[in-house]
N, C-alpha and C positions, 0 to 999 in steps of 0.2 A: 803312127809307127808304134808297134808293140814292144815294150821293154820288159824283159824278164829279170826279176830281182832275185838274187840269192838270199836265202834266210840268214840272219845274223846268228852269232853264237848264242845270244840271249834268247832268240826265238827257238833255236834247237834245244836249248836247255829247258825252256818252258814246255815244249812238246814232250821231251823225255820225262819231265816231272809229271806231266799229265798221264802219260802211259804208265809210269811207275805207280802212281796213285790208284789208277783204275785196276791195274794188275794186282796190287796189294789188297785192295778191297775185295776183289773177286776171290783171291786165295783165302783171305780171312773168312769171308762169308761161306764159301764152299767147305772150308775146314770145320766151321762151327755148325753147319746145317744139320748134320746127323744128331746133334745134341738138343735140338729144339723140340719143344712139345708138339704133338700132332695137331693141336689147334692153337692158333695165334690170335691174340686180341689186336684189333686194328683201329678201334675207335673207343673213346672214353667219354662219359658224360661230364657234366659240370662238377660233379662230386668226385670224379676220378675213378668211377666204377666202369669196368669194361662193358660195352653194350653191343659190340659187333665183333664177330669172329670169322676167321677163314681157316681152312685146312692148310697146313704147311706144305708147300711145294717149292720146287726150285725157281719157277718164275716169280713167286711171291718173295722168296728169300733173296733173290737177286735184284729186288727193286732199287736198292742203293746204287748198284752197278748201272742199271738202266738210266737212272737219273744222272749219274756222272757222265755216261756216254752221250746223253742228250745235251747236257750243258757243254761238253767238249765240242760237239758238232756245231751247236748254235754259236758259241763264242769263237770257234775257229772260222765259221763262215763270216761272222762280223769282222774278225781280224783280217780275213782275206779280202773283204770289200774295202777296208780302210787302207 
């Protein structure tokens, strides 16, 4: 027999906080993207000197958002299984 459970207030609050955090990060990053230099350092050697660079683009600038979305999906799937 399949039982359907309604989400608790705490679960809904967690989902809302996750959506708010991802939306806030997206807004901040997109708002600051035009002020970035055209070339970004993405790797530094042991002495702290940049040794790998990429051209600034929206997919690169939005990496923190992609990470947040991935973590939200993974942890949401784990929570759904539990």
